[in-house]
PLY file of the C-alpha trace (Angstrom):
ply
format ascii 1.0
element vertex 154
property float x
property float y
property float z
element edge 153
property int vertex1
property int vertex2
end_header
25.65 -20.35 8.69
28.99 -19.67 7.03
31.27 -16.81 7.94
30.15 -13.37 6.86
31.99 -11.52 4.10
34.02 -8.55 5.40
31.63 -5.96 3.88
28.53 -7.30 5.63
26.63 -6.87 8.89
25.84 -9.86 11.05
22.57 -9.50 12.96
21.44 -11.74 15.79
18.08 -10.71 17.22
16.49 -13.20 19.56
16.42 -16.51 17.72
16.88 -15.00 14.23
20.35 -14.63 12.73
21.07 -13.09 9.35
23.92 -11.69 7.34
23.06 -8.38 5.66
25.18 -7.38 2.63
26.76 -3.99 3.25
26.86 -1.76 6.35
23.60 -1.58 8.27
22.75 0.51 11.34
20.28 -0.52 14.05
17.51 2.07 14.49
16.36 2.54 18.08
12.81 1.36 18.65
10.46 1.10 21.63
11.14 -1.84 23.95
9.21 -4.96 22.89
8.66 -3.59 19.37
10.18 -4.73 16.11
13.87 -4.32 15.40
14.84 -2.14 12.42
18.12 -1.95 10.52
18.82 0.60 7.79
21.41 0.27 5.02
23.87 3.14 5.32
23.59 5.63 2.45
20.54 3.94 0.89
16.76 3.97 1.19
16.57 0.36 2.28
15.67 -1.14 5.63
14.68 -4.44 7.20
12.28 -4.87 10.10
12.42 -8.02 12.23
9.44 -8.99 14.38
9.44 -12.11 16.53
6.84 -14.05 18.48
7.17 -16.96 20.88
4.60 -19.72 21.02
2.84 -20.35 24.32
3.60 -24.05 23.91
5.33 -26.19 21.30
3.21 -26.16 18.11
2.25 -29.26 16.23
2.84 -29.24 12.44
-0.88 -28.45 11.96
-0.67 -25.53 14.38
2.48 -24.24 12.65
0.75 -24.33 9.27
-2.30 -22.54 10.72
-0.06 -19.92 12.35
1.79 -19.33 9.09
-1.51 -18.99 7.17
-2.72 -16.46 9.73
0.49 -14.45 9.52
0.28 -14.41 5.71
-3.30 -13.09 5.78
-2.54 -10.52 8.48
0.59 -9.13 6.83
-0.84 -8.93 3.32
-3.87 -7.09 4.70
-1.64 -4.70 6.68
0.55 -4.05 3.64
-2.55 -3.26 1.58
-3.97 -0.89 4.22
-0.63 0.99 4.55
-0.26 1.57 0.80
-0.84 5.01 -0.62
-1.51 3.58 -4.09
-2.23 0.35 -5.88
-0.12 -2.63 -4.80
0.98 -5.56 -6.90
1.87 -8.75 -5.01
3.84 -11.72 -6.23
2.43 -15.16 -5.49
3.26 -16.48 -2.04
6.08 -19.03 -2.18
6.20 -21.64 0.55
8.89 -23.99 1.75
10.14 -25.98 4.67
13.63 -26.61 6.05
13.66 -29.12 8.85
10.89 -28.11 11.24
10.71 -24.48 10.04
7.92 -23.50 7.67
8.50 -20.45 5.48
6.46 -18.16 3.25
7.78 -15.38 1.05
6.37 -12.77 -1.34
7.20 -9.37 -2.78
5.12 -6.30 -3.46
5.37 -3.12 -5.48
3.59 0.23 -5.27
4.17 1.95 -8.62
3.03 5.42 -7.58
5.89 5.80 -5.10
8.32 3.26 -6.62
8.20 1.44 -3.28
9.15 -2.24 -3.13
9.01 -4.73 -0.29
9.65 -8.37 0.38
8.25 -10.36 3.28
9.66 -13.58 4.72
7.68 -15.40 7.40
9.26 -18.19 9.40
7.44 -20.51 11.78
9.22 -23.09 13.91
7.50 -25.22 16.57
8.50 -22.62 19.21
8.68 -19.27 17.39
7.51 -17.21 14.47
9.39 -14.38 12.81
8.58 -11.78 10.20
11.33 -10.18 8.13
10.11 -7.22 6.12
12.65 -5.72 3.67
11.68 -2.46 1.98
13.23 0.04 -0.38
12.25 2.93 -2.57
13.74 4.31 -5.74
15.42 1.05 -6.80
14.85 -1.07 -9.85
13.06 -4.40 -9.69
16.29 -6.23 -10.55
18.35 -4.41 -7.90
15.65 -4.92 -5.25
15.23 -8.61 -6.13
18.99 -9.15 -5.85
19.12 -7.47 -2.45
16.08 -9.35 -1.12
17.52 -12.66 -2.28
20.91 -11.91 -0.73
19.25 -11.06 2.58
16.61 -13.78 2.79
18.96 -16.55 1.65
21.20 -15.83 4.64
18.63 -16.18 7.44
18.80 -18.82 10.15
16.38 -19.55 12.97
18.27 -20.76 16.01
0 1
1 2
2 3
3 4
4 5
5 6
6 7
7 8
8 9
9 10
10 11
11 12
12 13
13 14
14 15
15 16
16 17
17 18
18 19
19 20
20 21
21 22
22 23
23 24
24 25
25 26
26 27
27 28
28 29
29 30
30 31
31 32
32 33
33 34
34 35
35 36
36 37
37 38
38 39
39 40
40 41
41 42
42 43
43 44
44 45
45 46
46 47
47 48
48 49
49 50
50 51
51 52
52 53
53 54
54 55
55 56
56 57
57 58
58 59
59 60
60 61
61 62
62 63
63 64
64 65
65 66
66 67
67 68
68 69
69 70
70 71
71 72
72 73
73 74
74 75
75 76
76 77
77 78
78 79
79 80
80 81
81 82
82 83
83 84
84 85
85 86
86 87
87 88
88 89
89 90
90 91
91 92
92 93
93 94
94 95
95 96
96 97
97 98
98 99
99 100
100 101
101 102
102 103
103 104
104 105
105 106
106 107
107 108
108 109
109 110
110 111
111 112
112 113
113 114
114 115
115 116
116 117
117 118
118 119
119 120
120 121
121 122
122 123
123 124
124 125
125 126
126 127
127 128
128 129
129 130
130 131
131 132
132 133
133 134
134 135
135 136
136 137
137 138
138 139
139 140
140 141
141 142
142 143
143 144
144 145
145 146
146 147
147 148
148 149
149 150
150 151
151 152
152 153
């Protein structure tokens, strides 16, 4: 991962490393829970949740784990919504041994937007959940892309 621009926040949590554009503050959470960072002066935050595999996963086990995480998170997002949600199609990819899935969602009633990135390596899985309210689709999409394109699994 290249050097971070001077107006960014470098985050290393467990085996996930990312460069967040702007100044972000870590929000204290319960031990063992997800890690949350909030963009200073904005209604945007990112939550990082990580899991370790009990044993090294085969490619088939990785794909199954990723499918399970997709189903679980989309169901949880739907249950948590206070209004109707619109989801983008799930995009999938692979870099080396890391499988990835990504989608966005929008709740029009509250102008709430979110983007989810799931990563699954042979040894770990991670969920990055970026959320914001009161921002345009274009602004949110630009922020999500800037964040998710600067993620590395170590």
